[in-house]
N, C-alpha and C positions, 0 to 999 in steps of 0.2 A: 388532413383527410381522416375520416372515421374508418376504423378497421372493423371487420366483422368478427364477432365471437358468438359461439353457439349459445342457445338458451340455457340458463342455469338449470341443472337437472332436478333440483328440489322444488322448483316451481314457486319459490318464495316471492310473494307479490305485496306491494302496497296498492290499495284500491282507494281512489278518490271518487266520491260522488258529490254532486253539487247541483243546486237549483237556485236560480236568481232571476230578477227582472231582466227580460231580454233587451239587448242593445248590441251595437257593433263592437267588435274587438274582443269579445269574451274568449273565443277559442284561441285567438292569438296570444292573449295574456296568459291563459292557463298553460298552453304549450310552450310559450316562452319561459315561464317559470320552471316548468319541468326540465327544459333543456338547460337552464342555468344551474340546476342542481344535479345534472348528469343523468336524469331519469330516462331509462330505456322503456318507451311505451310499447306494450304488447297487446293492449286492447284499448280502443277508443270508440265511444258511441255518443251521439248527440241527438237532441230533439228540441225543436222550437215550436211552442204551442201558440198559434196565432189568436186563439180564443181567449186565453188567459194572459198572454204576453209574458209567459214564463219560459225560461231556458233550462234544459236539463243536460247533464253529461255524466258519464262514468268513464274513468280512466284507470287502467291497471298498468303498473310499471314494475320492472324487475327490481326487487329490493337490493340486490347486490350491485346495482348500478348507481345507487345513491349513497354518497359518503356522509349520510346523516342518519341518526336514529329516527324512528317513527315519531317520537315526541318532538324532536328538533324540526322534522319536516312539517308537522302540524303547526308548530309555532311560527315558522317562517312563512308558510302558506297563508296563515291568518293575517299576519302583519303586512305581507306584501301584495296579496291578491284579494282576499276577502274584504279588507279595508277599502279597496277601490271599488268593489262590486256593490257595496251597500249593506246596511244593517239587516235587511230582510233575507240576506243570503243564507240558505240552508246547505250545510256541507259536513262531510266527515272524511277522515282518512283511516282506513282499517288496515290491519296487518294480518295477512293470511297465516302467519306462523303462530298466531294466538288462537288456540282452539276455541271454537264457539260451543256454547252449551244450550241444550234443549231440554225442556220438561214437557212430558205428554200427559194430557188429561183425558181420561177414558170413563166409559160407563160399562155396558155389557157387550157391545158389539166389537169384535176384535180384528176386523179385516184391515182397517187403517193402521192399528197398532202393529199387527203382524208384519205388514208391508214395511213400515218405517224401521222396526227393529231388525228385520231381515236386511234392509239396505245398510243400516248401521253396522251390522255384523260383517257384511261383505266389504265394508270400507267405501260404500257408495254415497254416504251422506256426509257433507262437510261440517260435521258437528258431533259432539259427544251427547248421547242421551243420558242425562244424569239421574232421572227419576221418572217413574210412571205413578200417577196419582189417580185413584178411582173412587167413585162414589158407591161402587159395589166391589165385591171381591172376585168376581167371575174371571178376571184376567190376571189375577195375582200369580197363579202358578206359571202361566206362560211367560210373564215378564221376568220372574225370578229365574226360570230355566234359561232365559236369554241373557242372564247376568245383569239385569237392570233392577235396582231396588224398587219395590212396590209399596205404596202407602195408601191406606184405606181411610177415607174421610166420609162418614155417612151423612147424608143430607135429608134424612127422613123426618127429623124432629126440629132441631134448631138450625135453620138454614143460614141465618145471619152469622151465627157462631161458626158454622162450617165454612162459610166463605172467608171469614177472618183467619181460620186455621189454614185454609188453602193458600191465602195470600202469604202468610208467614212462611209456610213450607216452601212454596215456589220461590219466594224472594231469597231464601237461604241459599239457593243455588245460583243466584244472579244470572238467570238465563238470558240468552239472546233471542230466544223464541219460546213462547208458551203455546203449545199446539193443542187445540181442542179436537182430538182425534175421535169424533163422535162422543163427546162428553155428555151431551143431552141435558145440560143445565145452562140456564141463561145467566150470564155474569151480571152482577149489579153494575150500574153505571159508574160508580166510584172505582170499581176494580177495572172496568174497561179503560177508564182514564189513566189509572195507575200503570196499566200494561199497554198503553197506547203505542202502536207501532211494533209491538212484540207479540201480542196475542193473535193467533191465526186460527181460523175456523174452516172446516170443510162442511159445506151445506149440500145435501143431496138433492139439489135442484139447480136449474139454470136460472139464477137470479137475474132480474127481480121477480120472476114468476114463482109462484108457490112458496111464499115466505112462511116460516114457522114450522109447525109439527106436521107429520104425515104428508110430505110433499108428493110421494109416489102415489098415494091414494088420491090426492088432489089432481095429479096429472092423469091418472087412470079415468077419473070421472070426466075430465075434459076431453078425453080421447086424443091425447097428443101423439105425435108421430116421432118426436125426438125427446129423449130425456138426457139430463146432464148433471154436472156437479160444478160447484163454484168454491174456490179457495179465496178467502177474503180476510182482511183485518177486522178484528172485533171492535165495535163501537157501541155506545149506549143505545143506538137505534137498531132494533132487531134485524139481523141479516142484511144490513144496509151499509156495512163498512166498505172501504176501498177494495176493489176487486183485483186480485193478483193473477189468477188463472181460471179458465173455464174450458170445458170440453163437453161434447155431446156424443151420443150413439143413437142409431135409428131403431125404432121398434115398430110393431104393427098391431092391427086390431086383435090378433090372436093372443097377444101377450097378456097374461094376468098380472095382478099387482105383485105376486110372488116372483114372476119372471122379471118384472121391472126392477124389483129390489135386488135380485141376484145379478142382473146385468149392471145395475147402477153401482154396485159395490166395486166392480172393476174400474169404472171411470172415476169413482171417488178416490181410490187409492192412487191412481196415476196423477190426477189433478192436485191432490194434496202434496204428493212427493215433488212434483214440479214446483209448485208455489213455495214450499218450504226451502227447497234448494236455492231458488232465485233470491229469496229473502236472506238466506245465510251467506250467499255470495255477493251481497250488496248490489243486486241487480234491480231492486225495486225502489223507485223514488215516488213518494206520496206527496200530492199537492191537492189540498182540499179533499173532495170525495173521490178523486181519480188517482190512478197510478200510471207511471211510465215504467215499463219493464224492459230492460235491456237484456233480453234472453239470448 
């Protein structure tokens, strides 16, 4: 008979995420494996997509219930479960005790930067913010006052060289997320591929509407009644990467472009913070151009 013990106070978790071709017995096989290694499951989520025939799951277990290191757990899961599910299986096991790292890319607008640095300062963001990199110096003082190193890389002359410098600097931190917090520069396709699944953008529009620059002006011209923001992964196709999170707010005919921009900033901050948190907590599974988000 299994006896009850209270949750471990430090919240140390191993998180398993997996996607594979759907078939019978997957849940049984995964849960059976976790039971075999003594894993105490504290979260479990599943999704079966009938259109793609793909199965998704996220499992969080108490680390103190497993008498294996995270490396041993990965090796055993790969040998005993992944080998049965097939070579196309996409999976990972992360350790919540390993701090995740984030680099923020900015330009001149500071509302998203300020929100993320504030959340980090209050301990509300499950990652360290290791650096802020800007193509202008407008946000340098604010970043350094918040205790985060700021690096300036100008893009006004040699853009190719600037992007190469950016790549080198970002990679030196080995980040889990590269956040375009209103960076206002289009990443080259090679850099999008290099940071695939890590680069996250906030677009001040409810995509796929109003792609590209000045979306609030586009929305004003169309007389929309809702404006929104979209947090998505960055790909070589402009503003078309897999969507992580979206939200909207209502406006009316009396709102000017300036009103829309002001109200839009609030929704941008919230959507970016949600999307980044879910990414850092391994709650986002990408398959093709779509995501499954176990929020």
